[in-house]
N, C-alpha and C positions, 0 to 999 in steps of 0.2 A: 428384770426391770418392770415386771407387771405389778399392778396394785394388788393389795390383799383382797379387796372386794371383788375384783374381776376374776381372781384365781378361785374364789369361793363360789363363783356362779356356774351352775351346771347347765349344759345344753338341754333343750326341750326333748324329752324322750319320744314324744309323738312325732315331732319333726324328724328326729334321728331315724326312727323306724320307717317312716314314709320315704325318706331319702334313700335308705338302703334298699327298700322294695323297688324304687324307681331305677336304681343302679343295676339291680339284678335283672329287671325287665330289659334294660338297655343292653345287657349282655346276652339277651335272647332266652333267658330262663322263664319258665312258666310260673308267674307269680300273681297271686290274687291278693290285693291289699285291702284290708279293712281297718287301716290304722289312721287315716286322715279324717279330720273333722270338717269335711267339706261336702256340701250337697252336690249331687251329680246332675242337677238341673242347670239350665242356662239362665243368665240374668234376663228378666223380662224385657220385652222389646221397648216398652215406653221409657224405661230407664236408659237403654242404649240410645234411643232417639234424643233424649234430653242431653246426653253427653255429646252426641254428634252435633246437636244444635249449638251447644256451648262452644265447641271447637270452631264451627263455621262462623260464629259471631265474635270470634276473637277473645273469648273469655278465658284467657290463658296467662293472666298476670297474677302477681301476688294478691292475696286478700287479707282481711283482718285475721289475726291469729286464731281467734275463737270461732271464726266462721262468718259467712256472709249473712246479713240481716234476715233475708228471706228464708235461709236455711234454719237459723235459730228460731224463727217464728214457726216454721213447719215442725220442728222438734217440740216446741212448747205446745202447739196445737195438738200434736199426736199424744203427748203425755196427758193433756187435759181431756181429750176425747176418749182415749182408750184406757187410761189408768187413773183418772180422777185426781191428777196431780197438777198443781198450778205453779209454773215457773216463768220468770221473765228472761229476756235475752242475757242479762248480766249474770244469770245463775246457770248458764249452760256453756260447755266447752266441747268443741268438735276436735277429734284427734285421729291419728292414723290407725284406725282399728281400736277396739275396746282394750287391747293389750296396752296401747300407749295411754289410754285413759287410766288404767290401773297403775301404770308406771308413774304417771303424774301425781296420782293420789298418794302413793306410798312414799315417793320422794318428797312431797310437800308436807306430809304429816308425821312421818316416823323419824324419831331420833334414836340414837344409839341406846340399845337396851329396852326400847319400848316393845311391848308384847302384842301380838296380833293373833286372835283366835281363829283357827281354820279347821272346819270339820273335814274329816277324811272319810271316804275318798274325796280328793280335791283335784281341781284342774292343776296340772303340773307347774304352771307358772306362778301361782300364788305364793308359795313359800320362798321361791327364788327371788321374787321382787321384794319381799319383806326382808330377807337376809341382805340383799344388795343395798337396801336403805339403812342397814345397821340394826334392824329390829330382830326380834326373836319370835319365830312361828310357834304358837302353842296349839298342838294338834289334838283334836278331839276325835277319837275313833267312833264311828257309827257302825251299825250292823244291819243285816237283813231283817231282823225282828222288828226294827223301828223304821223300816223302809229307807235305810241309809240317811236318816235325818237326826239331827241332834235334839235332845230333850232339854227342857228348861233346867232340870237338875244338873245335867252335864254342863250347860252353859254357866250356871251359878258356880259350880265347883272350879271352873277354869279361870274365873275372874280374879285378878289380883290388883294391887294398887298401880301396877305398871301397864295394865291392859289399856290399849289405845284404840284398837279396832277389832271388829268382828266381820269376817267375810262370809256372806251367804250367797249361795248360787241356786237359783230356782227358775226353770228346770236345771238339773245338775248335769254337768259333764264331770265324771263319766257314768253316773248311775241312772240318770233320768228321773231322779226324785223331784217331786214338786211339793212345796210347803203350802198347806191350806191356810185360809184366813185365821182359823182358830189356832193353828200351830204358830203362826207368826205373832199373833196377839200374845200367846203364852211366853214366847221369847222376849217380846217387847216389855212385858211386865217385869222380867228379870232385869232388863236394862234401865228401867225407869229411874232408879236412884243413882245412876252412874252418868258419867260424861262420855261413855264409850260411843264412838261413831260406828256406823254399819256401812260396809260396802255391799251393795246388792247388785250382783251380776245377773242380768235378766236377758242375756243374749238370745236364749231359746224360747222366749215367752210365747211366740205364736205357734210353736211346734209342741202341742200338748195333745194327748190321746184319750180316747174312751170317755169323752165328756168331762175330763178334768178341767177345772177352772184355774186359770192363772191369776194370781193376786200379787200386785206390786207391793213390795215391802213397805215403801214409804206411805202407802195409802191406808194403812190400818189404824193409824191414830195421828194426832197432831204431834205427839212426842216422837213417834218414829219418823214422821216427815222431817222434823227438825234435825234428827241425828243421822239420817240416811243419805248416802251418796249413791244415786242410781246410775248404773253403767249399762249401756246397751249399744246396739249397732244394727247393721243390715247384712252382715256376712252370712249368717245361717238361714234366717227366715226368707231372705230375698235373693239368696245365691249370689252375693256380692263379695265373696272372700278376697279376691284380688284387687278390688277397688279400694280397700283399706279405709273403711268408714266406721268410726265409733264415736260415741259421745257420752258425756256424764252430765248429771244435773243435781244440784244441791241448793238449798236456800242460803247457804253460807257464801255470800258474795265475796267476802274477804279471801276465803280459800280459793275461789275460782280465779280471782285476780292473781294470786300467787302462782297458780298452776298455768295461767296464761303467760306469766313472766317466764316460767320454766320452759314452756313449749316454745316461746319466742326465741329462747337461747339454744334450742335444740333443733327441732324440725320446722318451726314456724307454722304457717297454715298448712292444712292438708291440700291435696290436689284440687285446684279450682274446678276442674271438670267433674270430679267426683262429687263435689258439693252440689253442683247443679243437677247431677244425675240422681242424687239422693232425695231431692224434694218430692217428685211424684210418688216415690215409695212411701215416704212419711205421710203424704196426704191421703193415703189409702187407695191409690189408683191401681195397685197391683194386688189387692186383697184376694181377688179371684184366683190369681196365679199362686199366691201363698197357700190358699186352701187346697188347691190341686196338689201341691207338694206335700202338705200336711197329710192329706188322705193317703198318698202313696207311701209316705214314711210309716203311717199307722198300719197299713196292710203288710208292708215288709216286716215290721216289728212283730206282728202277731205270728206270721209264719216262722220267722227266725226263732222266736221264743219257743214255739212248739217243737221245732226241730232240735234245738239244743236240749230241751228237757226230756227228749227221748233218748239221749245219749247217756249210757250208764257211766256214772262218775262225774257228770257235769250237771249244773242246775243254774237257772237264772230267773230273777224277778222280772216281770213285765214292767218296763219303764213307763212313767206317766208323761214323759216329755223328752225333748232332744232327739238324737238319732243314734244312741249307743245302747249296747247291752253290756252289763258288767257281769261276766260269766264266772261262776264259782268253780274252781278246779281243785279245791282242797282235798278231795277224795283221791285225786290222781297225782298231784304234785304240790310240794310245799315251796317250790321255787318258780315263781312266775316268769322271771327273766330267762332261766334255762328252758322252761316250757316254750316260751315264745320264740327263742332263738332256734331251738330244735325244730319247732313247727315250721318256721320259715325255711330253714336249710333242707329239711327232709321232705316237706310236703308243699312248699311254695305258698304258704299262707302267712300273711303279715297281720299280726294283732299287736296291741300294746300291753306289756306286762303291768299287772296291777300295782306292783311295787312303785312304779313311776307316779301313781296317784296316791301313794301313801297307804295302800292296802294290799298286803301280800295274800296270795291264794286266789287271785282273780286275773282275768285279762279283759281288756276293753275291745269290743267288736263293733265297728261302725256299720250300720245298715243303710248308709247313704250311697247305695249303689243298687243295681238292678237285681231282680229276684233270681234270675238265672245264675248270676255270679254268687249271690248269697247262698243258694242251694248247693252249688259246687264247693264253695268254701267250707260250709258246715259238713259236707260229706267228707272232705279231706281231714277236717279236724276230728271227725268221728273215727276215721281210720288211724289217725295218730294216737288218739286216746285208747283205742283197742290195743295198739302196740304197747303202750305204756302199761296197760293192765295185764299184759301177757296173755 
């Protein structure tokens, strides 16, 4: 009795691995999990206080579907102040995490057979959302030689008359790749003569390393501003994963209205308390805490990269952002799923197989945990690799 579209939908591999790791821990097994995309820091106090204040003042009723006016203003001010992007309230929609923002976009824009270009490695959810909307994911494979970023030539070659959307992620999950202004401009030149829209997932924008500059896709030209739907949130940079706060912004007000209609018929507004809590974060009142987290992630990244690159048979590029390493295992295994399953069963280390991100021969390792755990986890991985190498 299930619909064809729901039968075709695959569960999130990252969530599946994290769930299995938690279950094994609950059974008393010694498991170190590097699978979840979740900061190990607590939500800043000023955000908690804003939520508590909202509860105490009875701000617990329904709100406008798109978000309360002061929240929409805070998002618009943030995008103007930090990204040089100008939006009005009617061009912004707040949703239950960036994942719902992406769901709204794909459901509102994709018809049966429409093509969506997705560079691989990709976040596991992108192709599933496209397929659920009836679209066809067109995967462009990237590699380490180009820093896991698509080239203008690759983009040009992938475009057909059915291409509707391009999904860009910077910084990337799972590789940590960050597109420079020049790279975005070059991709923008390819798109100029088309009506292709761009979804720019910028969730990790504040977590960049070694002096890397984050550039918002929509900011590089008037043409890119017109065609880009910016998706962002507070889950990663402000450690608010469980609060479920995401948003999108686009100059296409007609599209926003349709997505508001869709959200009104599904979840309606996001939690009223979360809306109040998000405002101080968007206003820049937790920038000091964000920088503390960023520096910690940067330090962990450098140590983890060094340790992995000392293991014979493994290699990894230092990411420019986010909090993941995409570790190359091609010299020891051609099956990332088996590698990850055996690593978890035999050595109690949970990582996510690269095949889940569309790239065989890798695994994703989250360094959003303390250094002691990271060192022990990599030590166990080294023992496992030594066993594989005989």
